[in-house]
N, C-alpha and C positions, 0 to 999 in steps of 0.2 A: 074522838077521831085523832086528835093530835097525839094522845097517849099511845094509840095503836101504831101510828107512824113511827113514834120514837122507839117502840118495842121492835118493830120490823127493822129499823135502822141499826138498833143495838145488836139484834141477832145477826144482821149482815156483817157488821163490824167484827163480830166474833167469828163468824163462819168463813169469811173470805180469806183471812190469813191462813186458816187451816186447809181450805179447799183449793185455793189458787195454786200453791206450789205443786200439789198432786196433779191438778188439771194440766199445768204447764209441762210437767214431766211426762205425762201420758202423751201429750202432743209431740214432744221431742222424740219419745221412743217409737212413735208411729212412723217416723221418717227414717230412711236408711242412713247409715253413716256415710259421710261424703266420700266421693271417689278419691280425693286427695288423702283423707285419713286412712282409707283402706289400703292405699299404696304404701303409706308409712308402715302399717302393720305388716304388709308383705315384705318390705325391705328389712325391717328391724326385728321381726320375730321369726327366725328361720323356720320354725315348725308350723307356722300359721297356714301355709299353703298345703301342708300334709294333713291338716285336721279335717274331719268330716264337715260338710257344708252346714250341718245343724250347729256344730260347735263354733264355727266361724260366725254364724249369725248371732249366736248367744254372746260371743265376745264383742261383736260390734255394738250390740245394745248395751252391754255393760260399760263399754268405753264411752258411749254417748252419755250415760247416767253419771259416770265418774267425772267426765269433763264438765258436766252441768253443775254438779254439786260441790266439787272441790276447787279450791283456789290455788293457782300455781304462782310462785314468787321466785324471780331470779335474784340471786345474791352475788355480791362482789362483781357487779357489772354485767352479769350474764343476762342477755336479752331472751325473754321467753318466746318460744316459737311453737307452732303446731307440731313440728317434728319432735320437740322435747316432750310436750304434753302427751301426745298420742303414744309415743314410745313407752313412756312411763305408765300411762293408763292401761295400755294393752298388756304389758307384762304383769302389772298388779292384778288385773282382772282375770288373768289365767288361773288364779287361785280360787276363783268363784264359779267356775264352770260347773254346770249340773247341780249346783247347790242352791237350795231355797234359803237365801240369806240376803240381807240388805248389803249395799255396796259400802263397806267400811263406814258404818253409821257414826262412829266416834271421830272420824277423820274429817278435818275441814281444810287443812293447808298442806301443800307440798312445797318445800323450799329446795331449790336446786342451785348448787354451786358449780362453777366451771370445772373444778377438779377437787382433789382432796381438800378438806377443810379442817380447821383446828378447833377443837372443842375444849372447854375448860373442864378439868376433872379434879376433884378433891380426893387425895390419896390418904387413907388412914393407916398410920404406921404403928409401931409398938407403943403400948400405953395409951392408944386412942388418939395419938397426935395427928391432927389433920393438916396436910400439906397441900396447898393449891398446885395443880399441875396442868399441862397442856398435852393434848393427844391428837394426832392426825387421824381423820376418820374418812371412810368412804360413804357411810350412811348411818342414820340414826332413826329410831322410831320412839316417839314420845307418847306418854299416856295422856297428854293434854290436847290431842287432836292434830299433831304435826308429825310429818315424816320429812327427813332431811336427806338429800342425795347428792352425790357427785356425778355430774353429767358425763365426764370422761369415763367413769366406772360403770354408769348405766349403759353407755355405748359398748364398753368392753364386754360386759355381761351379756348384752343382746347379740353381740357379734359372734360369740362362740357358745352354742347351746349344748355343748358336750363336756365342758370342763368342770361342771358342778359348782361354778362360782357365778352368782347373779345377785347383785346388791338389791335390785328391786324385789325379787322373790324373797330374799332374806328379810328385808325390813317390813314388807307387808305380811309375811308370816308372823312377825312380832305383833302386828296389828290384830291379826286373827287370834293370836294367843291371848291378847289383852281382853278380848270380848267376853272371856269367862270371869273377868273381875281383876285379874292381874296376870302379868306375863310370867308363867312358871312352867311352860312346856306342855300345858294341858288346856287347849282351846275349848270352846263350848262344843260339846259332843251331843247335846240333845236330850240325854237321859243319864241317870246315875249309873245304870248297869254298865254303860260303855266305859266309864272311867277306870274301873278295876283292871280290865284287860289292857286298856291303853297304858295305864301306869306301869303295869308289870312288864309289858313288852318294851316300852321306851326306857324303863330303868335298866333292864338287862343290856340293851344296846348302848345306852349311855355309859354304863360301867365298862363295857367292852371297849368303847372308843377311848375312854379315859386311860385304861390300862395300856392300850396300844400306843396312845399318844405319849404316855409316860416313858415307854421304852423305845420311842421313835420308830415304831413299826409302820409299814405301809398300810394305809387305810383308804377305803372307798370314799368316805366322808372327810371333809376338811377337819383336821384336828382341833380347829377353833371351836367346834361343837362340843368339845370336852370342857369348855369353860364353866357352863352351868346348864340346867335343864332347858331354860328359855333359848339359849344359843343352840343347844342340841336340836330343838324342834325347828329352828330357822334353818340351820345347816342341813338337816335331814330333808327339809322341804326343797332346798336347792338341789340336793342329790336326787330326790324323787323325780323332779321335772327334767333334770339335765343328764342324769346318769341312771335311768331307770333299770336298764338291763343289769348293770353292775350291782345296783342296790338289791334287786330281786334275787340275784345269785348269792350275795354275801350277807344280806340282812333280810331274809325271806319273810320272817314274822313282821318286821317293821314295815316292809314294803306292802304287805297285805293290809296292815292297819291304816297306812296312808291311802291305799286304794279305797278303803271304806270311807275315810274322811273326805278326801278330795273328789272322789266319784269320777275320776278319769284315769285312764291308763296311758301315760305318755309314751309307752313302747309302741303304741299304735301310730304315732306320728314320726317315729325315728327308726332308721335302719339299725340292726344290731351292730355293735362296735366290732371292728376287725379283730381277729384273733391275735394274741400277743406274738411277737416275732420269735422264731426258734432260737434256742440258746446257742450262742456261738462258742464252740469249744476252743480252748487254747491248744497250740501244738503239743502233742504228747498226751492230751486228755482222752479218755475212752468213754463213750456213751453206752450205757446198758439199757436194754429193753427186755421186759418180761412178758411172756404170753401166759396169762393165768387162766385156767379152766375151772 
């Protein structure tokens, strides 16, 4: 009898650590996101109220899970608040809507600085000489389960959802990119056949951005995306969510590929951008128009 009791206790000791977290998460997900947290989403994610009710509910549940599973740490004296945590979680989870995926399974900690922070960087010079350096950063994504963000820049990115700059979307795109094994611009796509088309389309658009950045030509995407394929994917993600009409017009293939990957169309939440202002002619200049049949 004692042996049977010990067997049962041993099985319980093994099963409880595996079952209890899932049971607790299911209980949490069964409850609605608090009214206070919903108000934060409404204030700090401008497109939230334009989203269909189904996507709003999805986002709320994702935020609940994110807040439950991830640890937030304030740095340099920043006091963590619900405003900070929900604002970051809401934007990060925008990337997971309509997708059957875990909520950033490799991530465990989000570190938040009040503003730009300084990171140590080793610069490799001619002959392989390594020189220690310092660089001001708005955000970083690490492959050891950490994301680092500047709260000032989180607010700035959330406040303008049309400029194509959003540090949360950028850094969490890096997290998605890393799920395939390493951050190289090719996140996990589900099957091998998808990678060939993804690679060809992203390579063409990456090369185009590099060329335009080299000659300082105007671009829809931030020229920082020309740094390397990983940064291109992160910058393209920012553009997809914040400048979808412009991306669809100027990078149609790339936009279609991101539609398949992210499984949402941000154009449904945003009005079209206003047309560019008419060209102002200097005195003495003549404007010609052609009626072609």
